[in-house]
C-alpha positions in Angstrom: -29.8 60.0 -59.9 -27.0 59.0 -62.2 -24.1 61.4 -61.9 -21.9 59.9 -64.7 -22.4 59.5 -68.4 -23.6 56.0 -69.4 -21.0 53.4 -70.2 -21.5 50.8 -72.9 -23.2 47.8 -71.4 -21.2 44.7 -70.9 -21.4 42.0 -73.5 -23.2 38.7 -72.6 -22.3 35.1 -72.2 -24.9 32.4 -73.2 -25.7 29.9 -70.4 -26.2 26.3 -71.2 -30.0 26.7 -71.5 -29.7 29.7 -73.9 -30.2 32.5 -71.4 -27.9 35.4 -71.9 -26.0 36.7 -68.8 -24.0 40.0 -68.7 -20.2 39.5 -68.4 -19.8 41.9 -65.5 -22.1 42.9 -62.7 -22.5 44.9 -59.5 -22.0 43.1 -56.2 -24.0 44.4 -53.3 -22.5 42.9 -50.1 -22.3 44.3 -47.5 -24.6 47.2 -48.4 -27.8 47.8 -46.4 -31.1 48.5 -48.1 -30.6 52.2 -48.4 -27.1 51.9 -49.8 -28.1 49.1 -52.2 -31.1 51.2 -53.6 -28.7 54.1 -54.3 -25.9 51.9 -55.7 -28.2 49.8 -57.9 -30.1 52.7 -59.3 -26.9 54.5 -60.2 -25.3 51.4 -61.6 -28.2 50.6 -63.9 -28.3 54.2 -65.0 -24.6 54.0 -65.9 -25.0 50.9 -67.9 -24.8 47.9 -65.6 -27.3 45.1 -66.3 -26.3 42.4 -63.8 -27.1 42.9 -60.1 -26.0 40.3 -57.5 -27.7 40.0 -54.1 -28.6 37.3 -51.6 -31.0 36.5 -48.8 -28.1 36.6 -46.4 -27.0 40.1 -47.5 -30.2 41.5 -46.0 -30.6 44.0 -48.9 -33.0 42.5 -51.4 -35.6 45.1 -50.6 -33.1 47.8 -51.4 -32.0 46.1 -54.6 -35.6 45.9 -55.8 -36.1 49.6 -54.9 -33.0 50.5 -56.9 -34.2 48.6 -59.9 -37.6 50.4 -59.9 -36.0 53.8 -59.3 -33.7 53.3 -62.3 -36.6 53.0 -64.7 -34.6 50.5 -66.7 -37.1 47.9 -68.2 -37.2 44.7 -66.1 -36.3 42.5 -69.1 -33.0 44.4 -69.4 -31.9 43.7 -65.9 -30.4 40.3 -64.8 -31.0 39.8 -61.2 -29.1 37.1 -59.2 -30.0 36.1 -55.6 -29.1 33.2 -53.4 -30.7 31.4 -50.5 -29.5 30.0 -47.2 -29.1 26.4 -45.8 -32.4 26.4 -43.9 -34.1 26.1 -47.3 -32.1 23.1 -48.5 -34.9 20.9 -49.6 -37.1 20.6 -52.7 -40.0 22.5 -51.1 -37.6 24.8 -49.3 -36.1 26.1 -52.5 -39.6 27.2 -53.6 -40.3 28.9 -50.2 -36.9 30.7 -50.5 -37.6 31.8 -54.0 -41.0 33.2 -53.1 -39.6 35.1 -50.2 -36.9 36.6 -52.3 -39.4 37.6 -55.0 -41.5 39.4 -52.4 -38.5 41.2 -50.9 -37.3 42.2 -54.4 -40.7 43.1 -55.6 -40.3 41.1 -58.7 -42.2 38.3 -60.4 -39.3 36.3 -61.6 -35.5 35.9 -60.8 -33.0 35.6 -63.6 -30.5 33.4 -61.7 -31.2 31.7 -58.3 -28.2 30.1 -56.5 -27.7 27.8 -53.5 -25.5 30.2 -51.5 -23.3 27.5 -49.8 -23.3 23.7 -50.0 -23.3 23.1 -46.2 -22.3 19.5 -46.8 -22.6 18.8 -43.0 -26.4 18.8 -43.4 -26.1 17.1 -46.9 -29.3 18.5 -48.4 -28.0 20.6 -51.3 -28.8 17.9 -53.9 -32.5 18.1 -52.9 -32.2 21.9 -52.9 -31.0 21.8 -56.5 -33.9 19.5 -57.4 -36.1 22.3 -56.1 -34.3 24.8 -58.3 -35.0 22.5 -61.3 -38.7 22.6 -60.5 -38.6 26.4 -60.3 -36.8 26.6 -63.6 -39.4 24.3 -65.2 -42.2 26.5 -63.8 -40.6 29.6 -65.3 -40.2 31.4 -62.0 -36.5 31.5 -62.5 -34.6 31.8 -65.8 -31.4 30.0 -64.8 -30.2 28.1 -61.7 -26.8 27.5 -60.1 -24.6 27.2 -57.1 -22.3 29.3 -55.1 -19.1 28.3 -53.3 -19.4 24.6 -54.5 -16.1 22.7 -54.6 -15.4 19.8 -57.0 -16.8 17.1 -54.6 -20.0 19.1 -54.1 -20.5 19.6 -57.9 -19.8 15.9 -58.5 -22.7 14.9 -56.3 -25.0 17.0 -58.5 -23.5 15.5 -61.6 -24.0 12.0 -60.2 -27.7 12.9 -59.7 -27.9 14.0 -63.4 -27.9 17.7 -62.7 -25.6 20.5 -63.8 -25.7 24.1 -62.6 -25.7 26.9 -65.2 -23.4 29.0 -63.0 -21.2 28.4 -60.0 -20.2 31.6 -58.2 -17.0 31.2 -56.3 -14.3 33.4 -54.6 -11.9 33.9 -57.4 -9.2 36.5 -58.2 -5.5 36.4 -59.5 -4.4 35.2 -56.0 -7.1 32.5 -55.9 -7.4 31.3 -59.5 -9.3 28.1 -58.4 -8.1 26.3 -61.5 -9.3 22.9 -60.2 -12.9 24.2 -60.2 -12.7 26.3 -63.3 -11.4 23.3 -65.3 -14.6 21.3 -64.2 -16.8 24.3 -65.1 -15.3 24.4 -68.6 -15.7 20.6 -69.1 -19.3 20.8 -68.0 -20.4 24.0 -69.7 -20.8 25.8 -66.3 -20.2 29.6 -66.3 -17.8 30.8 -63.7 -18.8 33.8 -61.7 -16.4 35.5 -59.3 -17.2 37.1 -56.0 -14.6 39.4 -54.5 -12.9 39.6 -57.9 -10.6 42.4 -56.8 -9.5 40.5 -53.6 -10.9 40.8 -50.1 -8.4 43.6 -49.1 -6.2 46.0 -51.0 -3.2 43.7 -51.3 -4.0 42.4 -54.8 -4.3 45.8 -56.4 -0.9 46.9 -54.8 1.1 44.0 -56.2 4.0 45.2 -58.5 2.7 43.1 -61.4 -0.7 44.7 -61.4 0.7 48.2 -60.8 3.2 47.9 -63.6 0.6 46.7 -66.1 -1.7 49.5 -65.0 0.9 52.2 -65.5 2.0 50.8 -68.8 -1.5 50.6 -70.4 -3.0 53.6 -68.7 -5.8 51.7 -66.9 -6.6 51.5 -63.2 -5.4 48.5 -61.2 -9.0 47.4 -60.8 -9.6 47.6 -64.5 -6.6 45.4 -65.2 -7.8 42.7 -62.8 -11.4 42.8 -64.0 -10.1 42.5 -67.6 -8.1 39.5 -66.5 -11.4 37.9 -65.4 -13.6 38.7 -68.4 -10.8 37.8 -70.9 -11.1 34.3 -69.5 -14.8 34.2 -69.7 -15.2 34.6 -65.9 -18.0 37.0 -64.8 -16.8 39.4 -62.0 -19.2 41.1 -59.7 -17.2 43.9 -58.0 -19.0 45.8 -55.2 -18.9 49.5 -55.4 -21.2 52.2 -54.1 -19.2 55.0 -55.6 -20.4 56.2 -59.0 -16.9 57.0 -60.3 -15.7 53.5 -59.4 -18.8 51.8 -60.8 -18.2 53.5 -64.2 -14.5 52.6 -64.1 -15.2 49.0 -63.3 -17.6 48.7 -66.3 -15.0 50.1 -68.8 -13.0 46.9 -69.3 -14.4 45.7 -72.6 -12.5 48.2 -74.9 -8.9 46.9 -74.3 -7.1 43.5 -74.2 -4.3 42.3 -72.1 -1.5 40.4 -73.8 -0.9 36.8 -73.3 2.2 37.6 -71.3 0.2 40.0 -69.1 -2.5 37.4 -68.5 0.2 34.8 -67.5 2.0 37.2 -65.2 -1.3 38.0 -63.4 -2.3 34.4 -63.1 1.1 33.6 -61.6 0.0 35.5 -58.5 -2.0 32.5 -57.5 -0.9 31.0 -54.2 -2.3 28.9 -51.3 -4.4 30.8 -48.8 -5.1 29.0 -45.5 -7.4 31.8 -44.5 -9.8 31.4 -47.5 -13.2 30.3 -46.4 -13.7 26.6 -46.8 -17.1 25.5 -48.1 -16.7 22.2 -46.4 -16.9 23.9 -43.0 -18.3 27.4 -43.6 -21.7 28.3 -44.8 -25.1 29.9 -44.0 
């Protein structure tokens, strides 16, 4: 049950095929089914309309339960899921989609993504061809990729295909400008996972803390506003109702150009960041 007053729903961005996608969503990794059902139900009750899950998270059943429990009409909920490398083929994408639909208890998926490129097996182009077929069949409303680097995207472009969305690790310490520039040139929407960083370091930086104190917003709200003000869709994970509500309240203020620049200046190399050329599932 929702324990907080509803928040105004996030505005939407229009994908290249005309589908409207909410500008902020709820991430669900690493929740289990029970946690996901509770978090999703509450988030939808508060005003969230974008829910992000994946085959590999092991919580699609819980996400589907949370959607049903919320009683929010299906056509008002934007559901994203992703499939693993074992399904990287034209037919495999269909099998993965059907399995996710069954686990979610839904009859269509709003956005289906290839979770990792896994270039070592070099089958992601065929997997994307499978996504195109699913899109044409109306089983999915939009298609995309996750964790694709410039070289991976280029192979899709060379094959005449462009994802609607590429979901990547992105935050002020990892601005990923090389990929974002390509997205902007190709009309690809950038979606960020771990938008608040993978630990607490980002939210404790003096730049973020100072802006937070000056404008009377939480550190997380400052960082999420940095994302959405650039047209990047963040999907922060939170199972706490209070935090969920705070994270959604980022569309009623604006950061100055100086603040945006100061936050972006936190970008730095990170040798520990997962490399999609060698990591993937």
